[in-house]
C-alpha positions in Angstrom: 93.0 126.7 74.2 93.0 123.0 73.4 96.3 122.5 75.1 95.1 124.2 78.2 92.0 121.9 78.3 94.1 118.8 77.7 96.6 119.8 80.4 93.9 120.5 82.9 92.3 117.1 82.2 95.6 115.3 82.5 96.4 117.0 85.8 93.0 115.9 87.2 93.4 112.4 86.0 96.8 112.2 87.7 95.4 113.6 90.9 92.5 111.2 90.9 94.8 108.2 90.2 97.1 109.2 93.0 94.2 109.5 95.4 93.0 106.1 94.4 96.4 104.6 94.9 96.7 106.2 98.4 93.2 104.9 99.3 94.2 101.4 98.3 97.4 101.5 100.3 95.6 102.9 103.3 93.1 100.0 103.2 95.9 97.5 103.1 97.6 99.2 106.1 94.3 99.2 108.1 93.9 95.5 107.5 97.5 94.9 108.7 96.9 96.9 111.8 93.9 94.8 112.7 95.9 91.6 112.2 98.8 93.0 114.3 96.3 94.0 117.1 94.8 90.5 117.1 98.3 89.0 117.4 99.2 91.3 120.2 96.0 90.4 122.1 96.8 86.7 121.6 100.3 87.1 122.9 99.1 89.0 126.0 96.6 86.3 126.7 99.3 83.6 126.4 101.6 85.6 128.7 98.9 85.8 131.3 98.4 82.1 131.4 
């Protein structure tokens, strides 16, 4: 029974760690998207001038 409990705990720790990693990467991607959108707007304004 101890091994089952340890295995269960390890699986949940891995799942939570993976979820935290994905959240961190998603946050970085969202910041990059904002930066790219700003650059695109600047290029569009420069092209209009």
